C-alpha positions, -999 to +999 in steps of 0.1 A: -500+370+415-507+406+425-494+398+461-461+384+447-456+414+424-462+438+454-437+419+475-411+421+449-417+458+445-413+464+482-381+444+484-366+463+455-377+496+470-361+488+503-329+478+487-326+510+467-336+531+497-308+517+518-281+513+491-251+536+490-233+553+461-198+566+460-190+602+449-157+620+449-150+657+458-118+672+446-107+708+452-075+720+435-055+749+422-056+786+430-041+801+462-046+799+499-059+763+500-059+763+538-089+787+538-112+764+518-138+741+534-167+720+519-197+703+533-229+686+519-264+692+531-299+682+522-310+718+515-294+748+497-271+773+514-261+748+541-296+743+554-313+711+563-292+682+576-254+680+571-246+646+556-209+651+552-183+678+561-145+681+560-126+672+592-150+665+621-179+683+603-175+716+622-171+745+598-134+750+589-122+720+607-098+701+584-099+729+559-077+726+529-075+709+495-092+675+493-096+645+470-120+624+489-144+595+482-177+598+500-205+572+504-240+586+502-275+573+496-288+582+461-307+615+461-305+653+458-280+672+479-262+706+480-225+711+480-215+742+500-182+760+495-168+781+524-138+805+527-124+819+560-120+854+546-152+853+525-131+867+496-137+840+471-118+808+464-088+826+449-090+805+417-095+772+434-119+748+416-142+721+428-154+690+410-179+664+422-180+631+403-201+599+406-188+564+409-183+563+371-162+594+371-189+615+355-192+651+367-224+657+387-214+692+400-186+718+396-201+752+404-203+757+366-166+752+363-159+785+380-140+793+412-167+798+439-172+835+447-205+851+458-190+886+453-199+897+488-166+901+506-180+912+540-156+892+562-122+906+568-112+883+596-089+854+588-103+833+617-132+810+610-164+822+628-185+794+612-210+820+599-232+818+568-214+849+553-183+827+548-202+806+522-191+814+486-214+790+467-240+763+471-248+741+442-270+710+437-258+675+429-279+644+422-263+613+434-273+584+411-279+548+421-247+529+426-240+495+411-257+465+426-223+453+438-205+484+449-167+485+451-150+489+485-135+523+493-111+540+517-082+516+514-060+522+545-025+509+552-028+500+589+007+487+594+038+479+574+072+462+580+100+452+556+081+421+547+044+425+557+015+449+553-019+451+570-045+467+549-082+476+556-110+491+536-147+502+539-173+479+525-200+500+507-223+470+503-232+441+526-206+417+513-184+398+537-161+382+511-136+399+489-109+391+463-075+408+464-043+410+444-009+422+455+016+429+427+045+451+417+037+488+415+025+500+381+015+537+378-005+532+346-025+502+356-061+502+370-066+465+367-045+437+383-027+411+362-018+387+390-037+359+407-067+369+428-072+354+462-104+352+482-106+365+518-131+371+545-106+392+565-108+429+568-082+441+579-061+417+558-024+409+566-002+402+536+032+384+542+062+374+522+069+409+507+103+422+497+120+449+516+120+485+503+096+476+474+066+494+461+034+474+456-001+478+442-030+464+463-063+456+446-096+446+463-131+439+450-163+428+466-176+393+461-214+397+461-221+360+454-233+341+424-202+351+404-210+388+408-180+410+416-176+448+420-150+469+402-115+468+416-104+494+441-066+502+440-041+514+465-003+515+466+022+511+494+059+504+500+075+481+525+099+494+551+136+494+544+163+474+563+186+496+583+216+508+563+248+493+577+271+505+550+280+537+532+253+552+509+248+583+488+214+597+478+212+625+452+175+618+444+181+622+407+174+587+395+139+577+384+126+542+379+102+530+351+072+544+371+089+578+375+095+572+412+127+587+427+148+556+435+168+572+463+137+584+481+120+550+486+133+547+522+127+584+531+095+594+549+076+627+556+053+636+585+032+667+582+021+684+614-010+698+599+001+730+581-006+736+544+028+727+530+053+700+538+085+683+525+083+670+490+105+663+460+108+689+432+127+689+400+147+718+386+133+724+351+167+735+337+192+711+353+165+683+359+181+677+393+157+666+420+157+680+456+137+678+488+119+711+494+096+726+519+075+757+510+065+786+532+033+783+553+011+810+568+009+789+599+039+775+617+054+743+602+057+711+622+071+690+595+096+662+596+117+646+568+132+614+579+162+596+564+164+558+560+172+539+591+209+537+599+228+512+620+256+533+634+289+514+631+323+526+642+344+536+611+316+525+588+284+546+592+294+570+620+289+603+601+267+619+575+265+651+555+241+668+531+237+700+512+212+726+524+202+760+512+175+787+511+158+801+479+160+837+490+186+858+508+157+878+523+140+848+537+166+824+552+150+791+563+162+772+593+157+736+605+163+715+635+186+685+629+176+655+650+187+619+657+156+598+662+148+562+671+144+541+639+114+523+653+091+551+664+108+584+654+111+594+691+139+621+695+172+608+709+192+640+705+192+674+688+223+678+667+215+714+658+188+738+667+177+765+642+204+756+617+203+784+592+204+773+555+224+799+536+210+814+504+225+800+472+214+807+437+231+776+423+225+743+441+260+731+430+275+757+453+253+750+483+268+746+517+276+710+528+269+702+565+288+673+582+279+656+615+295+629+636+272+600+647+299+582+668+279+589+700+252+566+688+273+536+678+254+503+680+220+520+677+195+520+648+186+556+642+172+580+615+182+616+608+152+640+612+150+673+594+124+693+613+109+726+601+090+750+624+092+782+604+064+806+594+061+827+562+097+822+550+101+809+514+117+777+503+143+754+520+161+727+500+181+696+509+201+673+486+230+649+483+227+630+516+258+609+522+264+583+550+299+571+555+327+568+581+337+600+599+373+596+588+359+599+552+334+626+557+350+646+585+385+657+589+410+629+595+431+633+626+468+637+623+487+635+657+519+652+666+547+633+684+550+643+720+518+662+720+487+655+742+453+672+739+427+666+767+398+661+774+384+650+741+349+658+754+351+694+765+328+714+788+350+746+792+387+741+793+408+723+766+443+715+779+475+705+761+510+693+769+538+693+743+575+685+742+578+713+717+565+749+719+530+753+705+529+784+683+493+783+673+460+765+680+430+770+657+395+754+662+372+748+632+336+736+631+326+709+606+317+735+580+353+746+580+346+778+597+372+792+622+356+796+656+387+801+678+424+809+673+453+815+697+491+818+698+501+804+732+538+801+725+542+776+753+545+739+760+517+735+785+485+756+787+447+756+781+421+774+760+386+783+771+359+769+747+329+777+769+314+800+743+312+773+716+279+756+708+277+718+715+290+698+686+320+682+670+351+704+662+385+699+647+416+714+665+446+723+644+479+726+663+512+741+650+544+732+668+579+735+656+568+738+620+546+707+621+508+706+621+485+681+638+447+678+638+424+664+666+387+658+668+369+670+700+333+671+712+320+702+729+292+694+755 
């Protein structure tokens, strides 16, 4: 009997020694989040073995705010808080919770600051002086059947999704549920299906729809872990008709309806494109905030099938928050499949300052050069230390609707319509005036030829679409040209 008891003790000990428990580290609030970095070691003040660190584990790599689940063996560890300047965490707080959500460490609820501001260099030297705090946590035993973690959306189309996760235990079977997105639910209400696949491919989904995905470990004998939840949205079909997105409509889960087919790619800087709401008007806009390092951030429109006279133009409102810090963007046409750049419609497009969004400048662009293609419009920011840029009221329609409708004069010919330098005209009546406007309505050229046949030099104009107004014998005609 003693031998059996000893054997059971050894089995239990081995299981506990090798089991894992999930904790969560969240850093939030304060200022200068990009300076903050955290790791976990087996001894105080970063000594001993590092068992986890942000990014690749090298001090300051992947620095920034985090909300991350971490799998560790039960035991005692030390959470170390670093700052590049060694000038405190600027009001940023840190909280470490166990798998039940109970706080197991938070630096006493204070922003980490050792009061020894000896490092005046912004760069990260990876030195001990950049540590602001080191506090102990005790990671408890996890549940006997731990829940999966780190749900990842590996691939998505308009009707399928491939999802993977990390098994914390030794299970090889799971249950999963896919159902309509519900912000307030932590438990599924739909039918659970068993699977041994990880990654798992889910089919039969509806285009442009938000879903919740739940998965739990099946540890055998009717024992299951808690559910782990993630959310995703299926891709959108390419728009092949007029649309207008003002981003002001919320659904029952407080998601912006118009934004469901828009996407954001952050190049790694601290701030990127996001939706914000004006507290007074309640209007919602896309906004990008200043960054101390150069932005490399893309906001992509829904996919567009460019059709002649149907979807061959778009416009939008764009403005800057401050007259002293005017933001600029690059306006791109990209492939709808992989976001590779097809063309640059505008480089360093300055967004004028406007105190009232209702009065913001509307920019209009012709897409006729891309007829028959599936494209997206990319709004690319590369600025450093400006302020805020805003975008709103994106409209896709026919150029004849959004642009300036052409009105031809009898007996008048303007050529070529795609201009490199010289724009020529022939007229049966004397031409008194020719004026060229860009699509913002700004006059960029004017002349009074007072002749029937001549040419004007447009070599100084930037590439783009222009409207030429012609006055002859008291009549006015308008013509669209493209400057190469």
